[in-house]
C-alpha positions as CSV (number, residue, x, y, z in Angstrom):
1,M,1.6,-6.3,-24.3
2,G,3.3,-9.6,-25.1
3,D,3.0,-12.8,-27.2
4,M,2.9,-16.4,-26.0
5,A,5.8,-18.5,-27.2
6,D,5.0,-21.9,-28.8
7,G,5.3,-24.9,-26.4
8,P,5.6,-25.3,-22.7
9,A,8.5,-24.0,-20.5
10,V,11.4,-26.5,-20.2
11,S,11.0,-28.1,-16.8
12,P,11.5,-31.7,-15.7
13,L,8.8,-31.2,-12.9
14,L,5.4,-30.0,-13.8
15,L,2.5,-29.4,-11.6
16,P,-0.6,-31.5,-12.5
17,G,-3.6,-29.5,-13.8
18,F,-1.3,-26.5,-14.8
19,E,-0.6,-25.4,-18.2
20,Y,3.0,-24.1,-18.7
21,R,3.5,-21.1,-21.0
22,Q,6.1,-18.5,-21.7
23,M,5.3,-14.9,-22.2
24,Q,7.5,-12.3,-23.9
25,V,7.4,-9.1,-21.9
26,D,9.6,-6.2,-23.2
27,G,12.2,-8.7,-24.4
28,V,12.2,-10.9,-21.3
29,S,10.6,-14.3,-21.5
30,V,8.6,-15.0,-18.3
31,S,7.8,-18.6,-17.5
32,Y,4.5,-19.2,-15.8
33,A,2.0,-21.9,-15.1
34,V,-1.8,-21.3,-15.1
35,S,-4.8,-23.2,-13.8
36,G,-8.4,-22.7,-12.6
37,A,-11.1,-20.1,-13.3
38,G,-12.3,-17.2,-11.2
39,S,-10.7,-14.1,-9.7
40,P,-6.9,-14.0,-10.6
41,L,-4.2,-14.7,-8.1
42,L,-0.6,-14.0,-9.0
43,F,1.9,-16.1,-6.9
44,L,5.4,-14.8,-6.5
45,H,8.1,-17.1,-5.1
46,G,11.2,-16.5,-3.0
47,Y,14.9,-17.3,-2.9
48,P,16.4,-19.9,-3.8
49,E,13.3,-21.3,-5.2
50,N,10.8,-21.0,-8.1
51,H,7.1,-21.4,-8.7
52,L,7.1,-25.0,-7.3
53,V,7.1,-23.6,-3.7
54,W,3.4,-23.0,-4.3
55,R,2.6,-26.6,-5.5
56,D,0.3,-27.6,-2.8
57,V,-1.4,-24.2,-2.0
58,A,-1.9,-23.4,-5.7
59,A,-3.7,-26.7,-6.3
60,S,-6.1,-26.0,-3.5
61,L,-6.9,-22.4,-4.6
62,A,-7.1,-23.2,-8.2
63,R,-10.5,-24.9,-7.6
64,D,-12.2,-21.5,-7.5
65,H,-9.5,-18.9,-8.7
66,T,-7.4,-18.4,-11.7
67,V,-4.0,-19.2,-10.4
68,V,-0.8,-17.8,-12.1
69,L,2.5,-19.1,-10.9
70,A,5.3,-17.0,-12.3
71,D,9.0,-17.6,-12.1
72,L,10.6,-14.2,-11.4
73,R,13.1,-12.7,-13.9
74,G,16.4,-14.5,-13.3
75,Y,14.9,-17.5,-11.6
76,G,13.3,-20.8,-12.6
77,N,12.6,-21.1,-16.2
78,S,12.3,-17.3,-16.9
79,D,14.9,-15.4,-18.8
80,K,18.0,-14.4,-17.0
81,P,19.3,-11.1,-18.6
82,T,23.0,-10.1,-18.1
83,P,23.2,-7.9,-14.9
84,D,24.2,-4.2,-15.3
85,L,26.4,-2.3,-13.0
86,A,23.7,0.2,-12.1
87,G,21.4,-2.6,-10.8
88,L,18.5,-1.6,-12.9
89,V,18.1,-5.0,-14.8
90,Y,17.4,-6.8,-11.5
91,S,15.8,-3.9,-9.6
92,K,12.5,-4.7,-7.9
93,R,11.0,-2.1,-10.3
94,S,12.0,-4.1,-13.3
95,M,11.1,-7.4,-11.8
96,A,7.6,-6.0,-10.8
97,R,7.0,-4.5,-14.2
98,D,7.4,-8.0,-15.7
99,Q,4.6,-9.3,-13.6
100,V,2.2,-6.5,-14.1
101,R,2.7,-6.7,-17.9
102,L,2.3,-10.5,-17.8
103,M,-1.1,-10.2,-15.9
104,R,-2.3,-7.6,-18.3
105,A,-1.3,-9.7,-21.3
106,L,-3.4,-12.4,-19.7
107,G,-6.3,-9.9,-19.6
108,F,-6.1,-9.2,-15.8
109,W,-5.9,-5.5,-15.0
110,H,-6.7,-6.0,-11.4
111,F,-5.6,-9.1,-9.4
112,Q,-4.5,-10.3,-5.9
113,V,-1.0,-11.1,-5.1
114,V,0.3,-13.9,-2.8
115,S,4.0,-13.6,-2.1
116,H,6.9,-15.2,-0.2
117,D,10.4,-13.8,0.6
118,R,11.9,-12.2,-2.5
119,G,8.4,-12.3,-4.2
120,A,7.0,-10.3,-1.4
121,C,9.8,-7.6,-2.1
122,V,8.8,-7.7,-5.8
123,G,5.1,-7.5,-4.8
124,H,5.6,-4.6,-2.5
125,R,7.3,-2.5,-5.3
126,L,4.7,-3.7,-7.7
127,I,2.0,-2.2,-5.6
128,L,3.9,1.1,-4.9
129,D,4.5,1.6,-8.6
130,D,1.0,0.5,-9.8
131,P,-1.3,0.7,-6.8
132,D,-4.5,0.3,-8.8
133,A,-3.4,-3.2,-10.1
134,V,-3.5,-5.1,-6.9
135,T,-6.7,-5.5,-4.8
136,K,-5.2,-7.6,-1.9
137,F,-1.7,-8.5,-0.9
138,A,-0.6,-11.6,1.0
139,V,3.0,-11.7,2.4
140,L,4.5,-14.8,3.8
141,D,7.5,-14.7,6.2
142,F,8.9,-11.3,5.0
143,V,9.0,-7.8,6.3
144,P,9.9,-4.8,4.0
145,A,13.4,-4.9,3.0
146,R,13.9,-1.2,3.8
147,H,13.0,-2.0,7.4
148,V,15.5,-4.8,7.7
149,L,18.3,-2.7,6.1
150,R,17.7,0.4,8.1
151,N,17.4,-1.5,11.4
152,V,20.1,-4.0,11.2
153,T,20.5,-5.9,14.4
154,L,22.8,-8.8,15.3
155,A,19.8,-11.2,15.1
156,A,18.6,-9.7,11.7
157,A,22.2,-10.0,10.3
158,L,22.5,-13.6,11.3
159,A,19.0,-14.5,10.1
160,N,19.6,-12.8,6.8
161,Y,23.5,-13.3,6.3
162,H,22.9,-14.4,2.7
163,W,21.6,-11.0,1.8
164,F,25.0,-9.4,2.4
165,F,27.0,-12.3,1.1
166,L,25.1,-12.4,-2.2
167,A,25.4,-8.6,-2.6
168,S,29.2,-8.7,-2.2
169,G,31.2,-8.0,-5.4
170,N,34.2,-9.2,-7.4
171,G,32.3,-12.3,-8.5
172,I,33.0,-13.9,-5.0
173,P,29.5,-15.3,-4.3
174,E,29.0,-16.3,-8.0
175,R,32.2,-18.4,-7.9
176,M,31.6,-19.9,-4.5
177,I,28.0,-21.0,-5.3
178,S,28.7,-22.2,-8.8
179,S,31.5,-24.5,-7.3
180,D,28.8,-26.5,-5.5
181,P,25.4,-25.2,-6.1
182,G,23.7,-28.4,-4.4
183,F,25.5,-27.7,-1.2
184,W,24.5,-24.0,-1.2
185,V,20.8,-24.6,-1.9
186,H,20.5,-27.5,0.5
187,G,22.7,-25.7,3.2
188,L,20.8,-22.4,3.1
189,M,17.4,-24.1,3.0
190,S,18.1,-26.5,5.8
191,Q,18.9,-23.6,8.1
192,L,15.5,-22.0,7.4
193,I,13.2,-25.0,7.5
194,G,11.4,-25.4,10.8
195,E,11.7,-28.4,13.1
196,G,10.1,-31.4,11.7
197,G,9.7,-29.7,8.3
198,S,10.9,-31.2,5.0
199,I,10.7,-30.6,1.2
200,E,10.4,-33.4,-1.2
201,P,13.7,-34.5,-2.8
202,E,12.4,-34.1,-6.3
203,V,11.5,-30.5,-5.5
204,M,14.8,-29.8,-3.9
205,Q,16.4,-31.4,-7.0
206,D,14.6,-28.9,-9.2
207,Y,15.7,-25.9,-7.1
208,V,19.3,-27.2,-7.4
209,R,18.8,-27.7,-11.2
210,C,18.2,-24.0,-11.6
211,F,21.3,-23.0,-9.6
212,R,23.4,-25.3,-11.8
213,D,23.0,-22.6,-14.4
214,P,25.6,-19.9,-13.8
215,R,23.0,-17.4,-15.2
216,T,20.7,-18.0,-12.3
217,V,23.6,-17.5,-9.8
218,A,24.6,-14.3,-11.5
219,A,21.0,-13.0,-11.7
220,S,20.2,-13.8,-8.0
221,C,23.3,-12.1,-6.8
222,A,22.3,-9.1,-9.0
223,D,18.8,-9.2,-7.4
224,Y,20.4,-8.9,-3.9
225,R,22.8,-6.3,-5.0
226,S,20.0,-4.2,-6.3
227,A,18.1,-4.6,-3.0
228,L,21.0,-3.0,-1.2
229,G,21.5,-0.3,-3.9
230,V,18.9,1.1,-6.3
231,D,15.9,-0.6,-4.6
232,L,16.8,0.9,-1.2
233,V,16.9,4.4,-2.8
234,H,13.5,3.7,-4.3
235,D,12.2,2.5,-1.0
236,D,13.6,5.4,0.9
237,E,12.0,7.8,-1.5
238,A,8.6,6.2,-1.2
239,F,8.8,6.1,2.6
240,A,9.9,9.7,2.9
241,A,7.0,10.7,0.6
242,G,4.5,8.8,2.8
243,H,3.5,6.3,0.1
244,K,1.8,3.3,1.7
245,I,0.0,0.2,0.4
246,E,-3.7,1.1,0.4
247,C,-5.1,-2.4,-0.3
248,P,-5.6,-5.0,2.5
249,V,-2.5,-6.9,3.5
250,Q,-2.3,-10.2,5.1
251,V,1.0,-11.1,6.8
252,L,1.8,-14.7,7.7
253,W,5.0,-15.7,9.3
254,G,6.7,-18.7,10.7
255,T,7.3,-18.8,14.4
256,Q,10.7,-20.5,13.6
257,G,11.5,-18.3,10.6
258,P,13.6,-15.2,10.2
259,A,10.5,-12.8,10.1
260,G,9.3,-14.1,13.4
261,A,12.6,-13.6,15.2
262,D,12.7,-10.8,17.6
263,C,10.2,-8.6,15.6
264,D,6.6,-7.9,15.1
265,P,5.8,-8.5,11.5
266,T,2.3,-7.1,11.7
267,G,3.5,-3.9,13.4
268,I,6.3,-3.4,10.9
269,W,4.0,-3.7,8.0
270,Q,1.7,-1.2,9.5
271,Q,4.4,1.4,9.0
272,Y,4.2,0.6,5.2
273,A,0.5,-0.2,4.7
274,T,-2.9,1.1,5.9
275,D,-4.8,-2.1,6.4
276,V,-2.8,-4.9,7.9
277,R,-3.8,-8.1,9.6
278,G,-1.5,-11.0,10.5
279,Q,-1.0,-14.4,12.1
280,S,1.9,-16.7,12.9
281,V,2.1,-20.3,11.6
282,P,4.2,-23.0,13.5
283,T,6.8,-23.4,10.8
284,G,10.1,-22.2,9.7
285,H,10.7,-19.8,6.7
286,F,9.0,-21.9,3.9
287,L,5.4,-21.7,5.1
288,P,3.6,-22.9,1.8
289,E,5.8,-26.0,1.8
290,E,5.9,-26.8,5.4
291,A,2.2,-26.1,6.3
292,P,0.2,-25.9,3.0
293,D,-3.1,-26.6,4.6
294,L,-2.8,-23.9,7.2
295,V,-1.5,-21.4,4.6
296,S,-4.4,-22.3,2.2
297,A,-6.9,-21.9,4.9
298,A,-5.5,-18.5,5.9
299,L,-5.4,-17.3,2.3
300,R,-9.1,-18.5,1.7
301,D,-10.1,-16.4,4.7
302,F,-8.4,-13.4,3.1
303,I,-8.6,-13.4,-0.6
304,D,-11.8,-12.7,-2.7
């Protein structure tokens, strides 16, 4: 399904105990870090981050699981293909296919997924397209994109304003973000971190490092354009056909995060999955960084 490239992925900040690798999947090089032994867990990060969002949670779970921390297509140290006008290159279907084929190339045909933000969007599509692959699905501070887009309220629009900004055309977001990527990453994330929360300066520096690459900016904008375009078409089709996630789903959300603002995340996911449980965490949007111990404990209670 793919071949490992020689040498580790290029990254100035590496997680202790994790081996860094690259996997070629249908012409796209996916960067990932792996550690541990036992049942496999695939971790998928959100925007504007990379696999480092899982640094504390992953270290805990790698004691008795095989933990795979992947950088999504277009993010971190993974390849950043040139976007296409149809939105197929950064459709969630394409991004999910990368991850399924990565896990199969590693010998894992069945695995559990832990996801945050954009990673949850990719994980949702992964399960809809390949339902037998995933045995359990954990979602952190995210409700289905279709629900947000088909039920836009003032609160939702304000909490998720960057969805619409990044999806705008004519190169506007690309030019504005690239003019000062540090300001963009710090500014966006500071609005979403809960009261008293913080992220280590060296980790923030790595997030900014990635967005200093114009290809990351272009890819991430394409990701959001696809979300409002071809992905929404796919999601509407699945919803109309009654396709739901059949594996158990755990929903965690921050009481100060956008998923906890004026909505019921568990109730919303119950429209898209048959077996849903959930709980809130006293954080903002970045649960695994703001409260890694609480998140690790909740995941341990859920995963096999």
